[in-house]
DRENDO-1510 file (C-alpha; in Angstrom, 1 decimal, always signed):
<recs>
REC; n; res; u; v; w
REC; 1; MET; +0.0; +0.0; +0.0 .
REC; 2; ILE; +1.2; +3.5; -0.8 .
REC; 3; PRO; +0.2; +6.0; +1.9 .
REC; 4; LEU; -1.1; +9.5; +1.1 .
REC; 5; ARG; -1.2; +12.5; +3.5 .
REC; 6; LEU; -3.6; +15.2; +4.1 .
REC; 7; ASP; -1.2; +17.6; +5.9 .
REC; 8; GLN; -1.5; +20.3; +3.3 .
REC; 9; SER; -3.9; +21.4; +0.6 .
REC; 10; VAL; -3.5; +23.7; -2.4 .
REC; 11; HIS; -6.4; +25.8; -1.3 .
REC; 12; SER; -6.0; +25.7; +2.5 .
REC; 13; PRO; -2.6; +26.3; +4.1 .
REC; 14; THR; -1.9; +24.1; +7.2 .
REC; 15; ASP; -2.2; +27.0; +9.6 .
REC; 16; GLN; -5.8; +27.3; +8.4 .
REC; 17; PRO; -8.6; +24.9; +9.3 .
REC; 18; LEU; -9.2; +21.9; +7.1 .
REC; 19; ARG; -12.6; +22.5; +5.5 .
REC; 20; LEU; -14.8; +19.3; +5.1 .
REC; 21; LEU; -18.1; +19.3; +3.4 .
REC; 22; CYS; -20.2; +16.2; +4.4 .
REC; 23; LEU; -23.3; +15.5; +2.3 .
REC; 24; GLY; -25.9; +12.8; +3.2 .
REC; 25; ALA; -29.3; +12.1; +1.6 .
REC; 26; HIS; -30.6; +10.8; +5.0 .
REC; 27; ALA; -30.2; +11.6; +8.7 .
REC; 28; ASP; -27.6; +8.7; +9.4 .
REC; 29; ASP; -25.8; +8.5; +6.1 .
REC; 30; ILE; -22.8; +10.6; +6.9 .
REC; 31; GLU; -22.3; +8.9; +10.2 .
REC; 32; ILE; -22.3; +5.5; +8.8 .
REC; 33; GLY; -20.3; +6.2; +5.7 .
REC; 34; CYS; -17.5; +8.6; +7.0 .
REC; 35; GLY; -18.2; +9.2; +10.7 .
REC; 36; GLY; -14.8; +7.7; +11.7 .
REC; 37; PHE; -13.0; +9.8; +9.1 .
REC; 38; VAL; -14.5; +12.9; +10.6 .
REC; 39; LEU; -13.8; +11.9; +14.2 .
REC; 40; ASP; -10.2; +11.1; +13.3 .
REC; 41; ARG; -9.6; +14.4; +11.5 .
REC; 42; ILE; -11.0; +16.4; +14.4 .
REC; 43; ALA; -8.9; +14.6; +16.9 .
REC; 44; ARG; -5.7; +15.7; +15.1 .
REC; 45; GLU; -3.7; +18.8; +15.7 .
REC; 46; ARG; -4.9; +20.8; +12.6 .
REC; 47; PRO; -8.2; +22.6; +13.3 .
REC; 48; VAL; -11.2; +21.3; +11.2 .
REC; 49; HIS; -14.2; +23.2; +10.0 .
REC; 50; VAL; -17.1; +21.0; +8.9 .
REC; 51; ASP; -20.2; +21.8; +7.0 .
REC; 52; TRP; -22.6; +18.9; +7.7 .
REC; 53; CYS; -25.6; +18.7; +5.3 .
REC; 54; VAL; -28.5; +16.3; +5.5 .
REC; 55; LEU; -31.0; +16.6; +2.7 .
REC; 56; SER; -34.0; +14.6; +4.0 .
REC; 57; ALA; -35.4; +14.1; +7.5 .
REC; 58; SER; -38.8; +13.8; +9.1 .
REC; 59; PRO; -39.2; +15.9; +12.3 .
REC; 60; GLU; -38.2; +12.9; +14.5 .
REC; 61; ARG; -35.2; +12.1; +12.1 .
REC; 62; ALA; -34.3; +15.8; +12.0 .
REC; 63; ALA; -33.9; +15.9; +15.8 .
REC; 64; GLU; -31.8; +12.7; +15.7 .
REC; 65; ALA; -29.6; +14.2; +12.9 .
REC; 66; ARG; -28.9; +17.4; +14.7 .
REC; 67; ALA; -28.0; +15.7; +18.0 .
REC; 68; SER; -25.9; +13.2; +16.3 .
REC; 69; ALA; -24.1; +15.8; +14.2 .
REC; 70; ALA; -23.3; +17.8; +17.3 .
REC; 71; ALA; -21.9; +14.7; +19.0 .
REC; 72; PHE; -19.7; +13.8; +16.1 .
REC; 73; LEU; -18.5; +17.4; +15.6 .
REC; 74; ALA; -17.6; +18.0; +19.1 .
REC; 75; GLY; -14.1; +19.4; +19.2 .
REC; 76; ALA; -14.2; +20.9; +15.7 .
REC; 77; ALA; -12.9; +24.4; +15.3 .
REC; 78; SER; -16.2; +25.4; +13.8 .
REC; 79; THR; -19.2; +23.8; +12.3 .
REC; 80; GLY; -22.4; +24.4; +10.2 .
REC; 81; ILE; -25.2; +21.8; +10.4 .
REC; 82; THR; -28.0; +21.9; +7.8 .
REC; 83; VAL; -31.0; +19.6; +7.8 .
REC; 84; ALA; -33.2; +20.1; +4.7 .
REC; 85; GLY; -36.7; +18.8; +4.2 .
REC; 86; PHE; -36.7; +17.1; +0.8 .
REC; 87; ARG; -39.0; +14.0; +0.7 .
REC; 88; ASP; -37.3; +10.7; +1.5 .
REC; 89; GLY; -37.5; +8.3; -1.5 .
REC; 90; TYR; -38.5; +11.0; -4.0 .
REC; 91; PHE; -35.3; +12.7; -4.8 .
REC; 92; PRO; -35.4; +12.2; -8.6 .
REC; 93; ALA; -38.9; +13.8; -8.6 .
REC; 94; GLU; -37.6; +16.9; -6.8 .
REC; 95; ARG; -34.4; +17.1; -8.9 .
REC; 96; VAL; -34.8; +20.9; -9.8 .
REC; 97; ALA; -35.2; +22.0; -6.2 .
REC; 98; ILE; -32.4; +19.8; -5.0 .
REC; 99; LYS; -30.2; +21.1; -7.8 .
REC; 100; ASP; -30.9; +24.7; -6.6 .
REC; 101; TRP; -30.0; +23.7; -3.1 .
REC; 102; PHE; -26.7; +22.2; -4.4 .
REC; 103; GLU; -26.0; +25.5; -6.3 .
REC; 104; ALA; -26.5; +27.5; -3.1 .
REC; 105; LEU; -23.6; +25.5; -1.5 .
REC; 106; LYS; -21.2; +27.3; -3.8 .
REC; 107; GLU; -21.8; +30.4; -1.8 .
REC; 108; ARG; -20.0; +28.8; +1.2 .
REC; 109; PRO; -16.2; +28.7; +1.7 .
REC; 110; ARG; -14.5; +26.3; -0.6 .
REC; 111; PRO; -14.1; +22.8; +1.0 .
REC; 112; ASP; -10.8; +21.0; +0.9 .
REC; 113; ILE; -12.7; +17.7; +0.9 .
REC; 114; VAL; -16.2; +16.8; -0.1 .
REC; 115; LEU; -17.6; +13.6; +1.3 .
REC; 116; THR; -20.7; +12.2; -0.4 .
REC; 117; HIS; -22.4; +9.0; -1.6 .
REC; 118; THR; -20.8; +6.7; -4.1 .
REC; 119; ARG; -21.8; +6.2; -7.7 .
REC; 120; ASP; -22.8; +2.6; -7.5 .
REC; 121; ASP; -25.1; +3.0; -4.5 .
REC; 122; ARG; -28.5; +1.8; -5.7 .
REC; 123; HIS; -30.7; +3.9; -3.5 .
REC; 124; GLN; -32.3; +6.5; -5.7 .
REC; 125; ASP; -31.8; +9.4; -3.3 .
REC; 126; HIS; -28.1; +8.4; -2.8 .
REC; 127; GLN; -27.7; +8.4; -6.6 .
REC; 128; LEU; -28.9; +11.8; -7.1 .
REC; 129; VAL; -26.8; +13.3; -4.3 .
REC; 130; TRP; -23.8; +11.6; -6.0 .
REC; 131; GLN; -24.7; +13.1; -9.4 .
REC; 132; LEU; -25.2; +16.6; -8.0 .
REC; 133; THR; -22.1; +16.6; -5.9 .
REC; 134; TRP; -20.0; +15.9; -9.1 .
REC; 135; ASN; -22.0; +18.5; -11.0 .
REC; 136; THR; -21.4; +21.1; -8.3 .
REC; 137; PHE; -17.8; +20.4; -7.2 .
REC; 138; ARG; -15.9; +19.7; -10.5 .
REC; 139; ASP; -12.4; +20.8; -9.2 .
REC; 140; HIS; -12.4; +19.3; -5.7 .
REC; 141; LEU; -11.2; +16.3; -3.9 .
REC; 142; VAL; -14.4; +14.2; -3.6 .
REC; 143; LEU; -14.3; +11.1; -1.5 .
REC; 144; GLU; -17.3; +8.8; -1.9 .
REC; 145; TYR; -18.2; +6.8; +1.2 .
REC; 146; GLU; -20.1; +3.5; +1.3 .
REC; 147; ILE; -23.2; +2.4; +3.2 .
REC; 148; PRO; -24.0; -1.3; +3.8 .
REC; 149; LYS; -27.6; -2.3; +3.2 .
REC; 150; TYR; -30.0; -4.8; +1.8 .
REC; 151; GLU; -29.3; -4.2; -1.8 .
REC; 152; GLY; -25.8; -5.6; -1.6 .
REC; 153; ASP; -24.2; -2.9; -3.8 .
REC; 154; LEU; -20.8; -2.6; -2.0 .
REC; 155; ALA; -17.7; -2.6; -4.2 .
REC; 156; THR; -14.0; -2.6; -3.7 .
REC; 157; PRO; -12.9; +0.8; -2.4 .
REC; 158; THR; -10.1; +2.7; -4.0 .
REC; 159; LEU; -9.0; +4.6; -0.9 .
REC; 160; TYR; -8.8; +3.3; +2.7 .
REC; 161; VAL; -8.5; +5.4; +5.9 .
REC; 162; PRO; -7.1; +3.3; +8.8 .
REC; 163; LEU; -8.8; +4.2; +12.1 .
REC; 164; SER; -8.2; +3.1; +15.6 .
REC; 165; GLU; -10.4; +0.6; +17.2 .
REC; 166; ASP; -11.4; +3.3; +19.8 .
REC; 167; VAL; -12.6; +5.6; +16.9 .
REC; 168; ILE; -14.6; +2.7; +15.3 .
REC; 169; GLU; -16.2; +2.0; +18.8 .
REC; 170; ARG; -17.0; +5.6; +19.4 .
REC; 171; LYS; -18.6; +5.9; +15.9 .
REC; 172; ILE; -20.8; +2.9; +16.5 .
REC; 173; ASP; -21.7; +3.9; +20.0 .
REC; 174; MET; -23.0; +7.3; +18.8 .
REC; 175; LEU; -24.8; +5.8; +15.9 .
REC; 176; LEU; -26.7; +3.4; +18.2 .
REC; 177; GLU; -27.3; +6.2; +20.8 .
REC; 178; HIS; -28.6; +8.9; +18.5 .
REC; 179; PHE; -30.7; +6.9; +16.0 .
REC; 180; ALA; -33.2; +5.1; +18.1 .
REC; 181; SER; -35.7; +5.2; +15.2 .
REC; 182; GLN; -33.5; +2.9; +13.2 .
REC; 183; ARG; -32.7; +0.3; +15.9 .
REC; 184; ALA; -35.3; -2.2; +14.7 .
REC; 185; LYS; -33.8; -2.5; +11.3 .
REC; 186; PRO; -32.1; -5.8; +11.0 .
REC; 187; TRP; -28.9; -4.3; +9.5 .
REC; 188; PHE; -28.6; -1.4; +11.9 .
REC; 189; ASP; -26.3; -3.0; +14.6 .
REC; 190; ARG; -22.9; -3.1; +15.9 .
REC; 191; ASP; -21.9; -6.3; +14.0 .
REC; 192; THR; -22.7; -4.6; +10.7 .
REC; 193; PHE; -20.7; -1.4; +11.3 .
REC; 194; ARG; -17.8; -3.1; +13.1 .
REC; 195; GLY; -17.6; -6.0; +10.5 .
REC; 196; LEU; -17.4; -3.7; +7.6 .
REC; 197; ALA; -14.6; -1.7; +9.3 .
REC; 198; ARG; -12.7; -4.9; +10.1 .
REC; 199; LEU; -13.0; -6.1; +6.5 .
REC; 200; ARG; -11.7; -2.7; +5.1 .
REC; 201; GLY; -8.9; -2.9; +7.7 .
REC; 202; LEU; -8.0; -6.4; +6.5 .
REC; 203; GLU; -8.1; -5.3; +2.8 .
REC; 204; SER; -5.9; -2.2; +3.4 .
REC; 205; GLY; -3.4; -4.0; +5.8 .
REC; 206; SER; -4.4; -1.4; +8.4 .
REC; 207; PRO; -2.0; -1.5; +11.4 .
REC; 208; THR; -5.1; -0.8; +13.6 .
REC; 209; ARG; -7.1; -3.6; +12.0 .
REC; 210; PHE; -9.9; -1.3; +11.1 .
REC; 211; ALA; -10.6; +1.2; +8.3 .
REC; 212; GLU; -13.2; +3.0; +6.4 .
REC; 213; GLY; -13.3; +2.6; +2.6 .
REC; 214; PHE; -14.0; +5.3; +0.0 .
REC; 215; HIS; -14.0; +5.7; -3.8 .
REC; 216; ALA; -11.7; +8.4; -5.0 .
REC; 217; ARG; -12.3; +8.9; -8.8 .
REC; 218; LYS; -9.8; +11.8; -9.4 .
REC; 219; LEU; -6.6; +12.4; -7.5 .
REC; 220; VAL; -3.7; +14.6; -8.4 .
REC; 221; LEU; -0.3; +13.9; -7.1 .
REC; 222; GLN; +2.0; +17.0; -6.8 .
</recs>
């Protein structure tokens, strides 16, 4: 494995916060897909600013999303938490409104890293978020996270982020704590989240035994 580092950015000097834009179609997507990555970045010496954007949530799920985001982002230099009200399962039918919402993201400070759904995710809402992410952020580092689910659409990641067991356990603890509405789902449990992190750790030869996997479609080495 060839390691890459995020110690510097063309757009953000190391004495400035690392700016992350996290995009999720639903209330728990960001936490499942890249929650460990976010926790790990915040724990490092360089300050981190996070824009955390959830596009769809019922009132109950919106409350869960905000509480979860606040917990995951504790310790960040600064944060912005947005929970929009687009209709779950109907994103393709609301494409124009969601496209306008994405265009408004350009008014925010430029992110160093955009975290979003992956291209091969079969959920229709996730698919549209992926498409509009790439339409909107054409000259950015975009990392696409994965979400285990019934459809069985996981693929081999192209980028791995080794994470300590403590970070993985903290991620899972907060998922189970903040998303009570999802606990009845057969896949929403510790075994699923820990098992995937262990598998990605195995694939990447992680010295910590655990990792999160991402799809990185465009990288530039300098």
